[in-house]
N, C-alpha and C positions, 0 to 999 in steps of 0.2 A: 584551552577550555572549550568543550563541546557545548553549544547552547541548548540543544534539544535532541532527544531520540524519540521520534513520534510514532514508532511502530514496534510495540511490544505485544506479544501474545500471552495467553494464560492457558493453564491446563484444561480449561473448560472446552476448548476447541477440539480436544481429543488427540492432538498431535504435537502438543507442547508440554513441557514439564516445569516444575518449580512453582513456588508460592510467590504471590505478588511482592511480599516483603523482601524476598531474595533478589528479585529484579531491581527493586529500589535500592537495596544495599549495594549492589554492584554499580549502579549508576552513581551513587554517592562516592564510592571508592574511585571511580574513574573521572570524577569531576564534571559529570554531566549536570547541568543546571535544572533541566526539566525533562520529564518523561511523559509520554502519552501511550496509554494502553489502547490497542487497536485490534481487538480480537475479532474473529470471524462471526458475522451476523448469521443467525439460523438460516438454513437454505429454504427461503420462502417460496422459491419457484418449483419445488418438488411437489408431486401429488401427495395428498394426505396419507400419512403412514409410511411414506418412503423416505429413506435417508441415505447418506453416504457416510459409512462408519469412519470416525476419526477425522472428519473434514472440518466441521464447524460445530458450534455449540447447539444444543437442543433449544427449542423455543422456550421451554420451561426454565432454562438456565439464564435467559437474557436478564430478567430482573435481578437474579443473583449476581451476575457479572457486574451490572451497574452498581449495585450496593457494595460489592467488594472493592471496586475501584474508588468509589466515593468515600468509603471508609478509610482506605489507605491514604487518600489525599489529606485527611485530617491529622494524621500522625507523622507523615513522611517529612524528613528534613529538607526535601527539595519539592518543587512543584510537580504535582501529578495531575494529568488531564485525562478525561474520559473520552476516548474515541471509539470508533467502531469501523471495521472493514466490511464493506458490503459488496458482494459479487453482483455484477450487472448481467442480466439475461433479458434480451428484448422481449417485450410483451407483458412483463410483470411489473412495470413501473408503478402502477397504482398500489399494488400489494406491498412493494418495497417502501413506498412513501408512508403507507399506513403503519408499517412496523417501525419505521424510524421515528414516527411521530409519538410513539409511546414513551419515549425517554428524552431527556435533555442532554444531548451530547455536546462536548466541546468542539468536536469536528467529526465529519463523516468522510471516510476514505473510500473511494470507488476503485474497484479492480475487476479485471476480466481474467477468468481462469477456464472458461468453457467456450468452445467453438461448436455450435450446434450439438451440444451434449457431450462433446469430447473434452475430457479434462487434460488439456495439452501439457500442463506442467506437472502432472501426476506421474511419478516413475512407473507406476503400474500400467500406465497407458502409453508408454513411450513407443511401443512397437507400431502404433498407429501412424507415426511419421513415415514409416516405410511405404505406406500406401497413399501418401499425400504429396502434392506438388508444393514444395516449400515456398516458392514465390507467392502462390495463391494463399497459403496459410498466413503468411505475413500480411497480405492485403486484408484477409478476413479479420485478423486480429486487430489491426490498427483501425479498421472501420468500426469494429465494436467498441474500441476504446474511445473513439470520437463520439459515437452515439451515447456512450455512458456519460461522458462529460456534459453533453448537450441536454441531458435530462434535467439538469439543474438540481439534482439530488445530492451532489457531492461537493465537498470543499477541497478535497485533495484527490489527485489521481495517483494511485500506488504503482510502483515499479512499471513505468510506462512502456518499456519494451521487454516485458516478461517472456515474450514468445521466444527469445533467444536462450532461455534457461539451459537447454540441453546442448547448446552450441550448434544447432542446425541453422546454417546461415544461407540466405537466399543469394541467387546469382544476380538478381536485379538490383539496380541502384535504388536506394530507399529514400533519396532526398525528397521526392514528391510526396511520399507517404508521410515523411517527417514534417514537411511543411503543412500538409493538410491537417495533421494532428495538432500542430502548434496553433494554427488558425482556429480550429475547433475549441481548443482549450482556452484561447484568448477570448473568444466569443462567450464561452461558458463562464469565464471568470474563475477558473479553478487554479489551484496551486499544484506544482509538480513535486512529487516525492523523489528525492535522490536516495535510493534504497541500496544498501550494501550487500544484500543477500546474494546478489549475483556473483560476488567474489567467492562465495562458498559453494557455488554450483558450477557445473561444467563450463558455463559461459566465461567464468573467471573475469567478469567485468561488471562494474556497477550498473544498475538500472537508474537512469538511462545512460546510454553510451555517451562519450564525450561529444560526438558529432550531433546527437539528438539534443543533448543538454544545451549545446551552443545555439542551436536553432530555437529552442525554448527561450533562452536568454534574449536573443535578438527580437523575439516577439513580445518581450516584456513580461514574461510569465514569472511569478514568484516561485520560490523553491523552499522546501523544508527537507529535513533529514530523518531517515529511519533505518534502523539496523535489521528490522524484521526478526527480532530475537524470538526464538522458540524455547530457549532455556536461559537461565540467568547468566551463564558465561558468555552468551552472545550479545548481551546488552552493550551497546556502543561499538560493537565489532565493525571495523572498517570505517568508522566515521571520521577518523583523522584523515584517511585517504579521500573520503567524500568531501571534506572541508577543502582540501587542496584542489580537488576537481572544480568545485563551485567557484572558488576564488580565481582559478586559472581561466575560467570561462568569462568572468567579469562580475559575478555576484558580490555584493558588499553587505548583504543582510539576508537573514533566514526568517521564514515565517513561523509563527507559533499561533495557537488558537485558544480561544476561550468563549464559550457560549456561541460557537459558530461564527465568531468575529475574528478576523485576521489581524495580527500585530506583527511587528518586525523587530528582530534583534540584530544589531550590528555585529559583523564578524571581521 
């Protein structure tokens, strides 16, 4: 039995498909006790009138998204939570806080997808890696992830080592960066998301890696689970493997959220 899948998207983001009810039906069929929808918050950091097509929901769609998930929670045979995934971009913290304050979320997930405007996990921008020094890219990424956590705006940090998505690996030892990140997360009081999307990407590895998750565990960081599903068939994908990973590291419970308060389910 999988206790929770806390990272489901909706078609409103422009790069996912399927109706909310279809996601819920798959979760029920797979024996998942609770799901959390966690779609992409509008790109608050872009200049007025500018957008990135097919990346995140439009600002006008945010109330619609909230209503859609809250409505599904009333009829679903399993627990449905309202989450949101918010990109972190330095310098826009106040604007992000204002946007988040407009709605009552069960949890807010923070993520980093941009390094100085470069969408490093976007297949359309993969060529940029050829002109980058990979060791430095990893340092830049983890510095941003740490900064994001320390804003205090987020309950969960999504796919903590997303930078490995296309399997560009650094030559440097990452243990110091991992330790710094764990200490920042601990200070911030955030939860770590064990995200299985990496299994479906060139990295072929869960986010975070076993090595990073072990460091998170040693620092006493709580963990939750997410498939990062962008279609109904991906609901719960890889979560059995994720459960094995978290147990092997030493976790005996998984975090769930309600009204931005954390609770735990034994595994």
